[in-house]
Backbone as a printed PyTorch tensor [residue, N CA C, xyz], in Angstrom:
tensor([[[  8.5540,  32.3850,  34.2280],
         [  8.8830,  31.4960,  33.2240],
         [  7.0310,  30.8770,  32.8230]],

        [[  7.0690,  31.1250,  31.3200],
         [  5.5240,  30.4800,  31.0670],
         [  5.6180,  29.2530,  30.6740]],

        [[  4.6220,  28.4790,  31.0900],
         [  4.5120,  27.1970,  30.8360],
         [  4.2600,  27.1150,  29.1690]],

        [[  4.6780,  25.9500,  28.6840],
         [  4.9030,  25.4900,  27.2610],
         [  3.9410,  24.4240,  27.3720]],

        [[  2.7360,  24.6560,  26.3900],
         [  2.2000,  23.3340,  26.0590],
         [  3.1060,  22.0950,  24.8540]],

        [[  3.1580,  21.2330,  25.6880],
         [  3.9390,  20.3550,  24.3850],
         [  3.2100,  18.9860,  24.5290]],

        [[  2.8580,  18.3600,  22.9890],
         [  1.9510,  17.5550,  22.6200],
         [  3.0520,  16.4240,  21.5730]],

        [[  2.9770,  15.1590,  21.9110],
         [  3.5250,  14.2540,  20.9840],
         [  2.7390,  13.4150,  20.5060]],

        [[  3.0740,  13.2920,  18.6390],
         [  2.2280,  12.4400,  18.2280],
         [  3.1760,  11.0820,  17.4550]],

        [[  3.0890,  10.2820,  16.8870],
         [  3.7970,   9.3010,  16.1660],
         [  3.4830,   9.6760,  14.6490]],

        [[  4.6140,   9.9340,  14.0910],
         [  4.7220,   9.9280,  12.7040],
         [  4.1440,   8.7000,  11.5950]],

        [[  4.6190,   8.3640,  10.2950],
         [  3.8580,   7.5430,   9.6700],
         [  4.7280,   6.5080,   9.6470]],

        [[  6.1060,   6.5780,  10.4060],
         [  6.9920,   5.5270,  10.5950],
         [  7.0760,   5.1970,  12.1350]],

        [[  6.1330,   5.7420,  12.8810],
         [  6.0330,   5.3440,  14.1300],
         [  6.8280,   6.0400,  15.3870]],

        [[  7.6630,   7.0390,  14.6820],
         [  8.5600,   7.7990,  15.3660],
         [  8.0300,   8.7300,  16.1320]],

        [[  8.2180,   9.1760,  17.7130],
         [  7.6420,  10.4490,  18.4980],
         [  8.0850,  11.4240,  17.6280]],

        [[  6.8960,  12.5060,  17.5230],
         [  7.5350,  13.9430,  17.0630],
         [  6.8870,  14.7330,  18.4150]],

        [[  7.4310,  15.7170,  18.8340],
         [  6.9870,  16.3580,  19.7940],
         [  6.7870,  17.8640,  19.3090]],

        [[  5.5370,  18.3790,  19.4820],
         [  5.2730,  19.7530,  18.9700],
         [  4.8810,  20.6780,  20.1660]],

        [[  5.1950,  21.8590,  20.0120],
         [  4.6620,  22.8950,  21.2600],
         [  3.5440,  23.5810,  20.1960]],

        [[  2.3820,  23.6740,  21.1820],
         [  1.1830,  24.6080,  20.9100],
         [  1.8220,  25.7170,  20.9990]],

        [[  1.3060,  26.3480,  19.7770],
         [  1.7560,  27.8930,  19.8700],
         [  0.9720,  28.9800,  20.1540]],

        [[ -0.5140,  28.2270,  19.5310],
         [ -1.8390,  29.3250,  19.6550],
         [ -2.9580,  28.3830,  19.7880]],

        [[ -4.0470,  28.8470,  20.3820],
         [ -5.3360,  28.4470,  20.2740],
         [ -6.1100,  29.3970,  19.5650]],

        [[ -6.9790,  29.2230,  18.5400],
         [ -7.5510,  30.1970,  17.8340],
         [ -9.3850,  29.6370,  17.8380]],

        [[-10.3600,  30.6260,  17.8780],
         [-11.4380,  30.3220,  17.9460],
         [-12.4420,  31.1800,  16.6160]],

        [[-12.8380,  30.4170,  16.1210],
         [-13.6350,  31.1350,  14.8220],
         [-14.8170,  30.6440,  14.6760]],

        [[-15.9760,  31.3680,  15.0830],
         [-17.3470,  30.8990,  14.6740],
         [-17.4710,  29.4190,  15.3250]],

        [[-17.3870,  29.6710,  16.6010],
         [-17.5400,  28.5650,  17.6960],
         [-16.4650,  27.1990,  17.6050]],

        [[-15.7380,  27.3040,  16.6430],
         [-14.5170,  25.9840,  16.2130],
         [-13.3520,  26.5210,  16.9950]],

        [[-12.8120,  25.5270,  17.3710],
         [-11.3610,  26.0620,  18.1070],
         [-10.2980,  25.1160,  17.0450]],

        [[ -9.2170,  25.7450,  17.0480],
         [ -8.2650,  25.4200,  16.2580],
         [ -6.8450,  25.7270,  17.2580]],

        [[ -6.0020,  24.7770,  16.7920],
         [ -5.0260,  24.5490,  17.5440],
         [ -3.5050,  24.7370,  16.5690]],

        [[ -2.6380,  25.4990,  16.8800],
         [ -1.3790,  25.7500,  16.0430],
         [ -0.1720,  25.1210,  16.6560]],

        [[  0.5330,  24.3790,  15.9380],
         [  1.4280,  23.4940,  16.4290],
         [  2.8950,  23.6710,  15.9980]],

        [[  3.9330,  23.7280,  16.6650],
         [  5.3470,  23.9520,  15.8620],
         [  6.1460,  22.6840,  16.1900]],

        [[  6.6860,  22.2410,  15.3480],
         [  7.6410,  21.1230,  15.6910],
         [  8.7760,  21.3150,  16.7060]],

        [[  9.1610,  20.7730,  17.5230],
         [ 10.3400,  20.7320,  18.5130],
         [ 11.6700,  20.4480,  17.6630]],

        [[ 11.9760,  19.5980,  16.7410],
         [ 13.0310,  19.3420,  16.5440],
         [ 14.0370,  19.9650,  15.8000]],

        [[ 13.3620,  21.5680,  15.4240],
         [ 14.0350,  22.3300,  14.6490],
         [ 14.3320,  22.1300,  13.1420]],

        [[ 13.9170,  21.0290,  12.8640],
         [ 13.8740,  20.6170,  11.2130],
         [ 13.4520,  21.6310,  10.2020]],

        [[ 12.0260,  21.8730,  10.8690],
         [ 11.0540,  22.6230,  10.1200],
         [ 10.5020,  23.8680,  10.7870]],

        [[ 10.4570,  25.0500,   9.9370],
         [  9.8830,  26.3400,  10.4940],
         [  8.6300,  26.1090,  10.3140]],

        [[  8.0030,  25.5390,   9.8520],
         [  6.4970,  25.5630,   9.4370],
         [  5.8470,  25.3390,  11.0130]],

        [[  4.4780,  25.5490,  10.9640],
         [  3.5970,  25.5290,  11.8410],
         [  2.4330,  24.7540,  11.1360]],

        [[  1.6710,  23.6800,  11.9230],
         [  0.5580,  23.4160,  11.2290],
         [ -0.3590,  23.7860,  12.2390]],

        [[ -1.6870,  23.7220,  11.4050],
         [ -2.9140,  24.2040,  11.7140],
         [ -3.8320,  22.6930,  12.0580]],

        [[ -4.3100,  22.5920,  13.4890],
         [ -5.2350,  21.7110,  13.2320],
         [ -6.6260,  22.2280,  13.9410]],

        [[ -7.7850,  21.4570,  13.4700],
         [ -9.0620,  21.3520,  14.0370],
         [ -9.3030,  20.6890,  15.0140]],

        [[ -9.8610,  21.3290,  16.3570],
         [-10.0860,  20.4870,  17.3910],
         [-11.5480,  20.0960,  17.2190]],

        [[-11.9490,  18.9260,  17.2680],
         [-13.3620,  18.5300,  17.0670],
         [-13.7940,  17.6950,  18.3230]],

        [[-14.6320,  17.5940,  19.1340],
         [-15.3120,  17.1540,  20.2080],
         [-15.9400,  15.9490,  19.9010]],

        [[-15.5340,  14.7090,  20.3800],
         [-16.2540,  13.6230,  19.8390],
         [-16.6550,  12.9190,  21.3630]],

        [[-18.0710,  13.1040,  21.7600],
         [-18.2720,  12.5950,  23.0120],
         [-17.6070,  13.1280,  24.0450]],

        [[-16.6790,  12.4970,  24.8090],
         [-15.8050,  13.0280,  25.9540],
         [-14.4140,  13.4040,  25.5700]],

        [[-13.8190,  13.3390,  24.3020],
         [-12.5670,  13.4090,  23.8320],
         [-12.4820,  14.4890,  22.5900]],

        [[-11.3890,  15.0620,  22.7020],
         [-10.7780,  15.8860,  21.7190],
         [-10.1100,  14.9990,  20.8990]],

        [[-10.3870,  15.6710,  19.4120],
         [ -9.7280,  14.9070,  18.1360],
         [ -9.1130,  16.0260,  17.3390]],

        [[ -7.8120,  16.2290,  17.3190],
         [ -7.0740,  16.6930,  16.3610],
         [ -7.1420,  16.4340,  14.8330]],

        [[ -7.4980,  17.3350,  14.1650],
         [ -7.5010,  16.8660,  12.4460],
         [ -6.9240,  18.1770,  11.9260]],

        [[ -5.9000,  17.5820,  11.0000],
         [ -4.9100,  18.4380,  10.2660],
         [ -6.0390,  19.7040,   9.3280]],

        [[ -6.0200,  20.6630,   9.2990],
         [ -6.7990,  21.5630,   8.1900],
         [ -6.0420,  21.3490,   6.8890]],

        [[ -6.9660,  20.7600,   6.0200],
         [ -6.4330,  20.7140,   4.3900],
         [ -7.2640,  21.6420,   3.5100]],

        [[ -7.9040,  22.1590,   4.0570],
         [ -8.9730,  23.0180,   3.1790],
         [ -8.4320,  24.3380,   3.2410]],

        [[ -7.9520,  24.8660,   2.0440],
         [ -7.1000,  26.0730,   1.8770],
         [ -8.0250,  27.4880,   2.4710]],

        [[ -9.5340,  27.3080,   2.3660],
         [-10.2310,  28.5190,   3.0340],
         [-10.1710,  28.5280,   4.0230]],

        [[-10.4640,  27.3440,   4.7070],
         [-10.5150,  27.3330,   6.2130],
         [ -9.2380,  27.5870,   6.7650]],

        [[ -7.7590,  27.1320,   6.0950],
         [ -6.5890,  27.3030,   6.7090],
         [ -6.3340,  28.9630,   6.7540]],

        [[ -6.4830,  29.5390,   5.4740],
         [ -6.2900,  30.8460,   5.2660],
         [ -7.1840,  31.8140,   6.2020]],

        [[ -8.4080,  31.3610,   6.8570],
         [ -9.2780,  31.9270,   7.6850],
         [ -8.3500,  32.0330,   8.9900]],

        [[ -8.0530,  30.8100,   9.3640],
         [ -7.1060,  30.5070,  11.0320],
         [ -5.8580,  31.3060,  10.7100]],

        [[ -5.2940,  31.3820,   9.7070],
         [ -3.9870,  32.1470,   9.6620],
         [ -4.0150,  33.6050,   9.5290]],

        [[ -5.1560,  34.0100,   8.8290],
         [ -5.5830,  35.4650,   9.1350],
         [ -5.6070,  35.7660,  10.6480]],

        [[ -6.5670,  35.1510,  11.5590],
         [ -6.9180,  35.5890,  12.6000],
         [ -5.6380,  35.2760,  13.7640]],

        [[ -4.9480,  34.2580,  13.1560],
         [ -3.5660,  34.3790,  13.8980],
         [ -2.6550,  35.4970,  13.8300]],

        [[ -2.3900,  35.9230,  12.9670],
         [ -1.6430,  37.3940,  12.8030],
         [ -2.2290,  38.4030,  13.2270]],

        [[ -3.6900,  38.5690,  13.3220],
         [ -4.1660,  39.5580,  14.1460],
         [ -3.6740,  39.6630,  15.5790]],

        [[ -3.3430,  38.3540,  16.0790],
         [ -3.0080,  38.2890,  17.4070],
         [ -1.6000,  38.8350,  17.5190]],

        [[ -0.6900,  38.4570,  16.6070],
         [  0.5870,  38.7700,  16.5930],
         [  0.7240,  40.2650,  16.5940]],

        [[ -0.0650,  41.0530,  15.7730],
         [  0.0080,  42.4690,  15.7900],
         [ -0.7860,  43.4410,  16.3980]]])
């Protein structure tokens, strides 16, 4: 059985939301993480850019359309 990487975050109401890491994508030395909610309410996945600040990692939601499409395209290459 393969290990699943589960991450927990708080939503805007302070409720805990669990996500599964679906994939790590690397584009031009930048790391991205694709997360899918575990609650089953949404089928969407979210793309986060992994920014390194000193000794910590910070996940930032990718909102730029061009950046989002580039990561999505690279992810599709992994699937096929």
